[in-house]
C-alpha positions as CSV (number, residue, x, y, z in Angstrom):
1,X,-29.2,-26.3,4.2
2,X,-25.4,-26.0,3.6
3,X,-25.7,-28.0,0.4
4,X,-28.5,-25.7,-0.8
5,X,-26.5,-22.6,-0.1
6,X,-23.4,-24.0,-1.8
7,X,-25.4,-25.0,-4.9
8,X,-27.1,-21.6,-5.1
9,X,-23.8,-19.8,-4.9
10,X,-22.1,-22.1,-7.4
11,X,-24.9,-21.6,-9.9
12,X,-25.0,-17.9,-9.4
13,X,-21.3,-17.7,-10.1
14,X,-21.6,-19.7,-13.3
15,X,-24.5,-17.6,-14.4
16,X,-22.4,-14.5,-13.8
17,X,-19.4,-16.0,-15.7
18,X,-21.5,-17.1,-18.7
19,X,-23.7,-14.0,-19.1
20,X,-21.7,-11.1,-17.5
21,X,-18.0,-11.8,-17.8
22,X,-17.1,-10.5,-21.3
23,X,-18.3,-13.5,-23.1
24,X,-14.8,-15.1,-22.4
25,X,-16.0,-18.6,-23.1
26,X,-17.2,-17.9,-26.7
27,X,-13.7,-17.8,-28.0
28,X,-14.9,-15.2,-30.5
29,X,-11.8,-13.0,-30.8
30,X,-9.9,-14.6,-33.7
31,X,-7.5,-13.3,-36.3
32,X,-9.5,-13.6,-39.4
33,X,-7.9,-12.8,-42.8
34,X,-6.6,-9.2,-42.9
35,X,-6.2,-8.0,-46.5
36,X,-4.8,-4.8,-47.8
37,X,-1.9,-2.5,-47.1
38,X,-1.5,0.6,-45.0
39,X,-1.5,3.9,-46.9
40,X,2.1,4.5,-45.8
41,X,3.4,1.3,-47.3
42,X,4.9,-1.6,-45.5
43,X,6.7,-0.5,-42.3
44,X,10.1,-2.1,-41.2
45,X,9.8,-5.0,-38.8
46,X,12.5,-6.8,-36.7
47,X,11.6,-10.1,-35.1
48,X,13.3,-10.8,-31.7
49,X,13.6,-14.4,-30.6
50,X,15.1,-15.3,-27.2
51,X,16.4,-18.9,-27.1
52,X,18.1,-21.0,-24.5
53,X,18.8,-24.7,-25.3
54,X,16.1,-24.9,-27.9
55,X,17.7,-27.4,-30.4
56,X,14.5,-29.5,-30.6
57,X,12.4,-26.7,-32.0
58,X,14.6,-23.8,-33.2
59,X,15.0,-24.9,-36.8
60,X,11.3,-25.0,-37.6
61,X,10.7,-21.8,-35.7
62,X,13.4,-19.7,-37.4
63,X,12.6,-21.2,-40.8
64,X,9.0,-20.1,-40.5
65,X,10.2,-16.6,-39.8
66,X,12.6,-16.6,-42.7
67,X,9.8,-17.7,-45.0
68,X,7.5,-14.8,-44.2
69,X,5.9,-13.3,-47.3
70,X,6.3,-9.7,-46.1
71,X,6.9,-7.0,-48.7
72,X,8.6,-4.6,-46.4
73,X,12.0,-4.6,-44.7
74,X,12.1,-7.6,-42.3
75,X,14.9,-8.9,-40.2
76,X,15.3,-11.5,-37.5
77,X,17.5,-11.4,-34.4
78,X,17.9,-14.5,-32.4
79,X,19.4,-13.9,-28.9
80,X,21.3,-17.1,-27.9
81,X,21.0,-17.2,-24.1
82,X,24.0,-19.3,-23.2
83,X,22.7,-22.4,-25.0
84,X,24.8,-25.6,-24.7
85,X,23.0,-27.7,-27.3
86,X,23.9,-26.1,-30.6
87,X,20.8,-23.8,-30.8
88,X,22.7,-21.0,-32.5
89,X,24.2,-23.2,-35.2
90,X,20.9,-24.8,-36.0
91,X,19.2,-21.4,-36.2
92,X,21.9,-20.0,-38.6
93,X,21.3,-23.0,-40.9
94,X,17.6,-22.2,-41.0
95,X,17.5,-18.5,-41.0
96,X,19.3,-17.4,-44.1
97,X,20.2,-13.8,-44.8
98,X,17.4,-12.4,-42.7
99,X,18.8,-13.8,-39.5
100,X,21.4,-12.3,-37.1
101,X,22.4,-14.4,-34.2
102,X,23.4,-12.4,-31.1
103,X,25.3,-14.0,-28.3
104,X,23.6,-13.1,-25.1
105,X,25.4,-11.4,-22.2
106,X,25.4,-12.9,-18.8
107,X,22.2,-12.5,-16.9
108,X,21.9,-9.1,-15.2
109,X,20.7,-8.8,-11.6
110,X,17.0,-8.2,-11.3
111,X,16.0,-9.6,-14.7
112,X,14.3,-12.8,-15.7
113,X,16.3,-14.7,-18.3
114,X,13.8,-14.3,-21.1
115,X,13.3,-10.6,-20.7
116,X,17.1,-10.0,-20.4
117,X,17.5,-11.7,-23.8
118,X,14.6,-9.8,-25.3
119,X,16.0,-6.5,-24.1
120,X,19.3,-7.2,-25.8
121,X,17.5,-8.1,-29.1
122,X,15.5,-4.9,-28.9
123,X,18.6,-2.9,-28.4
124,X,20.2,-4.5,-31.4
125,X,17.2,-4.0,-33.6
126,X,17.8,-0.4,-34.5
127,X,14.8,1.7,-35.3
128,X,12.1,-0.4,-37.1
129,X,8.5,0.7,-36.8
130,X,7.6,-2.6,-35.2
131,X,9.2,-5.3,-33.1
132,X,7.8,-8.8,-33.5
133,X,8.5,-10.6,-30.2
134,X,8.1,-14.3,-30.6
135,X,9.2,-17.5,-28.9
136,X,11.7,-20.2,-30.1
137,X,9.0,-22.9,-30.0
138,X,6.5,-21.1,-32.2
139,X,6.0,-21.8,-35.9
140,X,4.2,-19.2,-38.0
141,X,2.3,-19.4,-41.3
142,X,3.9,-17.4,-44.1
143,X,1.3,-14.7,-44.0
144,X,1.4,-14.1,-40.2
145,X,3.5,-11.0,-40.2
146,X,1.6,-9.4,-43.1
147,X,-1.7,-10.0,-41.2
148,X,-0.3,-8.6,-37.9
149,X,1.0,-5.4,-39.6
150,X,-2.3,-4.8,-41.5
151,X,-4.3,-5.2,-38.3
152,X,-2.0,-2.9,-36.3
153,X,-1.9,-0.2,-39.1
154,X,-5.6,-0.2,-39.9
155,X,-6.7,0.0,-36.3
156,X,-3.9,2.1,-34.9
157,X,-2.9,-0.5,-32.3
158,X,0.2,-0.3,-30.2
159,X,0.3,-4.1,-29.6
160,X,-1.2,-7.0,-31.6
161,X,-0.9,-10.4,-29.9
162,X,-2.0,-13.9,-31.0
163,X,-2.6,-16.8,-28.6
164,X,-0.7,-19.4,-30.5
165,X,-2.4,-22.8,-30.9
166,X,-0.7,-25.1,-28.4
167,X,0.3,-28.6,-29.3
168,X,-2.5,-31.0,-28.4
169,X,-1.4,-34.5,-29.3
170,X,-0.4,-36.5,-26.2
171,X,-3.1,-37.6,-23.7
172,X,-1.8,-35.0,-21.1
173,X,-2.0,-32.3,-23.8
174,X,-5.5,-33.3,-25.0
175,X,-6.8,-33.4,-21.4
176,X,-5.2,-30.2,-20.1
177,X,-4.2,-27.8,-23.0
178,X,-7.7,-26.6,-24.0
179,X,-8.4,-25.8,-20.3
180,X,-5.2,-23.8,-20.1
181,X,-6.5,-21.4,-22.7
182,X,-10.0,-21.5,-21.3
183,X,-8.7,-20.5,-17.9
184,X,-6.5,-17.8,-19.4
185,X,-9.6,-16.3,-21.2
186,X,-11.5,-16.5,-17.9
187,X,-8.8,-14.4,-16.2
188,X,-8.4,-12.0,-19.2
189,X,-11.6,-12.0,-21.3
190,X,-10.2,-11.1,-24.8
191,X,-13.2,-8.9,-25.6
192,X,-12.3,-6.7,-22.6
193,X,-8.6,-6.8,-23.4
194,X,-9.5,-5.4,-26.9
195,X,-11.8,-2.7,-25.5
196,X,-9.9,0.6,-25.2
197,X,-11.9,1.8,-22.2
198,X,-11.5,-1.5,-20.2
199,X,-8.8,-1.9,-17.5
200,X,-8.3,-5.5,-18.5
201,X,-5.0,-6.0,-20.3
202,X,-3.1,-9.1,-21.4
203,X,-1.0,-10.5,-24.3
204,X,0.3,-13.9,-25.4
205,X,4.0,-14.2,-25.5
206,X,4.3,-16.5,-28.4
207,X,3.4,-13.8,-30.9
208,X,3.4,-10.0,-30.1
209,X,3.8,-7.2,-32.6
210,X,4.8,-4.0,-30.7
211,X,5.2,-0.4,-31.9
212,X,8.9,0.2,-31.1
213,X,8.5,3.9,-30.3
214,X,5.6,3.4,-28.0
215,X,7.4,0.6,-26.2
216,X,10.4,3.0,-25.7
217,X,8.1,5.7,-24.4
218,X,6.6,3.3,-21.9
219,X,10.1,2.5,-20.5
220,X,11.1,-0.4,-22.8
221,X,11.5,-3.9,-21.7
222,X,13.3,-2.6,-18.6
223,X,9.9,-1.5,-17.2
224,X,8.9,-5.2,-16.8
225,X,12.3,-6.7,-16.3
226,X,11.5,-8.9,-13.3
227,X,8.0,-10.0,-14.6
228,X,7.6,-13.8,-14.6
229,X,4.3,-13.5,-16.5
230,X,6.0,-11.2,-19.0
231,X,3.4,-11.3,-21.8
232,X,0.6,-10.0,-19.6
233,X,3.0,-7.5,-18.0
234,X,3.8,-6.2,-21.5
235,X,0.1,-6.1,-22.4
236,X,-0.6,-4.0,-19.3
237,X,2.3,-1.7,-20.1
238,X,1.3,-1.1,-23.7
239,X,-2.4,-0.6,-23.0
240,X,-1.6,2.4,-20.9
241,X,-0.1,3.9,-24.1
242,X,-2.9,3.0,-26.5
243,X,-5.2,0.3,-27.9
244,X,-4.1,-3.3,-28.0
245,X,-5.6,-6.5,-29.5
246,X,-5.4,-10.2,-28.5
247,X,-7.0,-13.1,-30.3
248,X,-6.9,-16.8,-30.9
249,X,-5.1,-18.0,-34.1
250,X,-4.4,-20.9,-36.3
251,X,-1.5,-19.1,-38.0
252,X,0.9,-19.4,-35.1
253,X,1.4,-22.8,-33.4
254,X,3.5,-24.0,-30.6
255,X,5.6,-27.1,-31.3
256,X,6.9,-27.6,-27.7
257,X,6.0,-31.1,-26.5
258,X,4.3,-31.8,-23.2
259,X,4.1,-35.5,-23.4
260,X,3.7,-36.3,-19.7
261,X,1.4,-35.0,-17.0
262,X,4.5,-33.9,-15.1
263,X,5.7,-31.7,-18.0
264,X,2.3,-29.9,-18.1
265,X,2.4,-29.5,-14.4
266,X,5.8,-27.9,-14.6
267,X,4.5,-25.5,-17.2
268,X,1.6,-24.4,-15.1
269,X,3.5,-24.3,-11.8
270,X,6.2,-22.1,-13.3
271,X,4.0,-19.0,-13.0
272,X,0.8,-19.9,-11.1
273,X,1.9,-18.5,-7.8
274,X,3.2,-15.4,-9.5
275,X,-0.3,-14.8,-10.9
276,X,-1.5,-14.6,-7.2
277,X,1.2,-12.1,-6.3
278,X,3.0,-14.6,-4.2
279,X,0.3,-14.1,-1.5
280,X,-0.6,-17.0,0.8
281,X,-4.1,-15.5,1.4
282,X,-4.7,-15.2,-2.3
283,X,-3.6,-18.9,-2.6
284,X,-6.0,-20.0,0.1
285,X,-8.8,-18.0,-1.5
286,X,-8.1,-19.4,-4.9
287,X,-8.1,-23.0,-3.8
288,X,-11.4,-22.4,-1.9
289,X,-12.9,-20.7,-4.9
290,X,-11.9,-23.5,-7.2
291,X,-13.5,-26.0,-4.9
292,X,-16.7,-24.0,-4.8
293,X,-16.9,-23.2,-8.5
294,X,-15.7,-26.5,-9.9
295,X,-16.0,-29.3,-7.3
296,X,-19.3,-28.4,-5.5
297,X,-21.5,-28.8,-8.6
298,X,-20.5,-32.4,-9.4
299,X,-20.4,-33.3,-5.7
300,X,-23.9,-32.0,-5.2
301,X,-25.1,-33.7,-8.4
302,X,-23.8,-37.0,-7.4
303,X,-24.3,-37.0,-3.6
304,X,-26.9,-34.2,-3.0
305,X,-30.6,-34.4,-2.6
306,X,-33.6,-32.4,-3.8
307,X,-33.1,-28.8,-4.9
308,X,-29.4,-28.8,-4.0
309,X,-28.8,-31.6,-6.5
310,X,-30.6,-29.7,-9.2
311,X,-28.7,-26.6,-8.5
312,X,-25.4,-28.5,-8.7
313,X,-26.5,-30.2,-11.9
314,X,-27.4,-26.8,-13.5
315,X,-24.0,-25.3,-12.5
316,X,-22.1,-28.4,-13.8
317,X,-24.1,-28.2,-17.1
318,X,-23.2,-24.5,-17.5
319,X,-19.5,-25.0,-17.0
320,X,-19.5,-28.0,-19.5
321,X,-21.4,-25.9,-22.1
322,X,-19.1,-22.9,-21.5
323,X,-16.1,-25.1,-22.3
324,X,-17.5,-26.3,-25.6
325,X,-16.2,-23.4,-27.9
326,X,-12.6,-24.0,-26.7
327,X,-13.0,-27.7,-27.2
328,X,-14.2,-27.1,-30.7
329,X,-11.3,-24.8,-31.4
330,X,-8.9,-27.6,-30.3
331,X,-11.0,-30.3,-32.1
332,X,-11.6,-32.2,-28.9
333,X,-14.6,-34.3,-27.9
334,X,-17.4,-32.3,-26.2
335,X,-17.3,-34.9,-23.4
336,X,-14.2,-33.2,-22.0
337,X,-16.6,-30.6,-20.8
338,X,-18.0,-33.0,-18.3
339,X,-14.5,-33.6,-17.0
340,X,-13.7,-29.9,-16.4
341,X,-14.1,-30.3,-12.6
342,X,-11.3,-33.0,-12.6
343,X,-9.2,-30.8,-14.8
344,X,-9.7,-27.9,-12.4
345,X,-8.4,-30.2,-9.6
346,X,-5.2,-30.8,-11.5
347,X,-4.7,-27.0,-12.0
348,X,-5.4,-26.4,-8.3
349,X,-2.7,-29.0,-7.5
350,X,-0.3,-27.2,-9.9
351,X,-1.0,-23.9,-8.1
352,X,-0.2,-25.5,-4.8
353,X,3.0,-27.0,-6.3
354,X,3.9,-23.5,-7.6
355,X,3.6,-22.0,-4.2
356,X,5.6,-24.9,-2.6
357,X,8.4,-24.5,-5.0
358,X,8.5,-20.8,-4.4
359,X,8.7,-21.3,-0.6
360,X,11.6,-23.7,-1.2
361,X,13.4,-21.1,-3.3
362,X,12.7,-22.9,-6.6
363,X,10.0,-20.7,-8.1
364,X,9.8,-19.9,-11.7
365,X,12.3,-22.6,-12.8
366,X,13.1,-22.5,-16.5
367,X,16.1,-24.1,-18.2
368,X,18.0,-24.4,-14.9
369,X,17.2,-20.9,-13.7
370,X,15.1,-19.9,-10.7
371,X,13.4,-16.8,-11.8
372,X,10.6,-16.0,-9.4
373,X,11.1,-12.9,-7.4
374,X,12.3,-13.4,-3.8
375,X,9.6,-12.5,-1.3
């Protein structure tokens, strides 16, 4: 009887996710070609790049910004956040005349390191129409800025954000990266994010074009100064001011390497417990929910009997099918869909690790800094 109930609940959940959760799994919100020009011409843009010990990636990232084919006024500000590996010098060599390197001030109390650096860059940017907030490990195609601006101008958007294509080369990346984006879309269905009347708001920190005046009106970067999941915090802040848009892209790609399972675990654990509001009850509920939604179907399929087995098999098939569009986007074998329950177990473990590190005072660790808010 218990198996039958678990199978029925799991199948009902997956039916709801597939057919009544914003079509998150379709991966349909993408940045197709945007042609044309706004009637007012090409507005001024300043890119702000926070960087701390990014020697391995900064040259390619800054070079891709310097090579943007943008007809309007465009400048780049790199905020060097106390790097010790020559990040600033490498950036100068790659950035040319468009680049200004700003030496970051010591971290102010109450701020996360990245947002403190971004805040300094925004302050130094002057008064452009748009701020392009991007990360030091992101490489952009030469038409990325043009496309971002056209989309923002034509649709009157206050924020345009692209989910950069993450590196997917090592075994750990191939196994876990598509699921990272899949789970992100489950939490924040892009179609709902892009719907003005919806309360769902999010953004992807690797590539965000923001209307400067609207950001200032909303309180600026200071309004989210302690946010560990800063991109989604910015998305929520900006959506209160106007329409936003978030989509998948091939134009912007991350070149940060996650060659080991441990490095991927660190990436997930850095913010997983923050996503739960640092609440132990939310953590317990999440782990129980993951077990029901992802583990119960294969367990019932393999070890159940009668109707319970068929219910489990149907739920497992639905989750595998829902994963297929993201697997195609990352050019991975459809067989990874069958492995989604095991991948979910890994993510559950990373969530527990995130909570454990927070309880030990090591939450939100990034480049030697503990950034999770004390609770």
